[in-house]
Structures are given as structure tokens and as C-alpha cells.
C-alpha positions as CSV (number, residue, x, y, z in Angstrom):
1,M,23.2,2.2,-8.1
2,S,22.8,-0.9,-10.3
3,E,23.9,-0.8,-13.9
4,R,20.2,-1.0,-15.1
5,C,19.4,2.2,-13.1
6,Q,22.4,4.4,-14.0
7,S,20.9,6.0,-17.1
8,H,18.2,8.6,-16.3
9,H,16.6,7.5,-19.6
10,D,16.0,4.1,-18.1
11,V,14.5,4.9,-14.8
12,R,11.4,2.7,-15.3
13,N,13.5,-0.3,-16.4
14,C,15.2,-1.0,-13.1
15,P,14.1,-2.5,-9.8
16,A,13.2,0.9,-8.3
17,G,11.2,1.8,-11.4
18,E,9.4,-1.5,-11.4
19,A,8.5,-1.1,-7.7
20,I,7.3,2.5,-8.3
21,D,5.0,1.3,-11.2
22,I,3.4,-1.1,-8.8
23,L,3.2,1.1,-5.7
24,Q,1.9,4.1,-7.6
25,E,-1.3,2.4,-8.6
26,K,-4.1,4.2,-6.9
27,W,-4.9,2.9,-3.4
28,M,-2.0,0.5,-3.1
29,L,0.0,2.3,-0.5
30,H,-3.1,3.4,1.3
31,I,-4.1,-0.2,1.7
32,V,-0.6,-1.2,2.9
33,H,-0.7,1.8,5.3
34,S,-4.0,0.7,6.7
35,L,-2.7,-2.9,7.3
36,L,0.4,-1.8,9.1
37,A,-1.7,-1.7,12.3
38,G,-2.6,-5.4,11.9
39,P,-5.1,-7.6,10.1
40,K,-8.4,-6.1,9.0
41,G,-11.5,-7.2,7.2
42,F,-12.5,-6.0,3.7
43,N,-15.0,-3.4,4.9
44,E,-12.7,-2.1,7.6
45,I,-10.0,-1.5,5.0
46,G,-12.5,0.2,2.8
47,R,-13.6,2.5,5.6
48,E,-10.0,3.4,6.5
49,V,-8.9,4.0,3.0
50,G,-12.0,6.0,2.2
51,G,-13.2,6.5,-1.4
52,C,-12.1,3.3,-2.9
53,N,-15.0,1.4,-4.5
54,P,-15.4,-2.3,-3.5
55,T,-14.5,-3.5,-7.0
56,T,-11.2,-1.6,-7.0
57,L,-10.4,-2.6,-3.5
58,T,-10.9,-6.3,-4.4
59,Q,-8.6,-5.8,-7.4
60,R,-5.9,-4.1,-5.4
61,L,-6.0,-6.6,-2.6
62,G,-5.8,-9.4,-5.1
63,R,-2.8,-7.8,-6.7
64,L,-1.1,-7.2,-3.4
65,E,-1.8,-10.9,-2.5
66,H,-0.4,-12.0,-5.9
67,L,2.7,-10.0,-5.3
68,G,3.2,-11.6,-1.9
69,L,2.7,-8.4,0.1
70,V,-0.7,-9.3,1.6
71,E,-2.1,-12.6,2.9
72,K,-5.8,-13.4,2.8
73,T,-7.4,-15.6,5.5
74,V,-10.9,-17.0,4.9
75,H,-12.8,-17.3,8.2
76,S,-16.1,-18.4,6.9
77,V,-17.8,-18.9,3.5
78,T,-21.4,-18.2,4.6
79,P,-21.5,-15.4,5.4
80,P,-18.3,-14.6,3.6
81,R,-15.7,-13.3,6.1
82,C,-12.0,-12.8,5.3
83,S,-9.2,-10.8,6.8
84,Y,-6.1,-9.4,5.2
85,D,-2.7,-9.0,6.7
86,L,0.7,-7.9,5.5
87,T,3.3,-10.6,4.9
88,N,6.9,-9.9,6.0
89,S,7.6,-8.5,2.5
90,G,4.6,-6.1,2.9
91,R,5.7,-5.1,6.4
92,E,9.0,-3.9,4.9
93,L,7.1,-1.1,3.2
94,E,6.6,0.4,6.6
95,N,10.0,2.2,6.2
96,V,8.8,3.5,2.8
97,I,5.6,5.0,4.4
98,A,7.6,6.4,7.3
99,S,9.9,8.1,4.8
100,I,6.9,9.5,2.9
101,R,5.4,10.8,6.2
102,S,8.7,12.4,7.2
103,W,9.1,14.1,3.9
104,A,5.5,15.3,4.0
105,Q,5.9,16.8,7.5
106,N,9.1,18.6,6.4
107,H,8.0,19.8,3.0
108,L,4.2,20.0,2.6
109,P,2.2,23.0,3.8
110,N,1.2,22.6,7.4
111,S,-2.5,22.6,6.6
112,V,-2.0,19.4,4.6
113,T,0.0,17.5,7.1
114,E,-2.0,18.7,10.1
115,A,-5.2,17.5,8.5
116,A,-3.7,14.1,7.7
117,E,-2.6,13.7,11.4
118,R,-6.2,14.3,12.7
């Protein structure tokens, strides 16, 4: 553990704490999870994530792009068509999501994990 993370009083002021602050923002990991299957358009991401309003989705995608986790490709201006894909850095979050899935399957009530798998 790095020196910045050793004190339990300083858990937010270390690389892990900084990453958690970013990834805990609502919808961030859901968007990354959706994009693990490959590039998608804005509306497709919105449908897969479910419940995220378009303004928030735009903000989260912009933040992920700014952080270098997502890459936006503009296909046409009129009508506007873009797709979003994970960068190599974003793809590295696949292990994080796999760990969360494994933990959920092992520790959450079956009804929660079974519903998520459907």
C-alpha cells in the first residue's frame, strides 16, 4: 500500500480513493459495463443503462471521454450520429466489473443476482 493510503483517515486522498470518487458517480460504471461489449451509439447506451436521463448521460460520457476512458467517434453531423467505445484504459475496468460481479454472486441474496443475470 502506498504511503498516501496507509492511514485509514486518509482513504480518499490516495489513488484508490480518487478512483472511487470518480467511479462511484451515478451511471459511470453502468456506462463502462455497457461499452465492454463494444462501441455503441448514445441511444443504445441509454437503453442498456436504463433510467439515465439524456442530459446526465451526455455529462457522464463527456466526463469519461475527458478522463481518457471513452472515445467518441462522430459519424455524421446531420443527422447527428456518434458512437462511443472504451479506450484501452477504459477496458482495464473490465477486471473491476468482473470482481464486482463475482462478489455479488457470492454475497448478495440470490434473488438480486438472478434478476441481474436475466
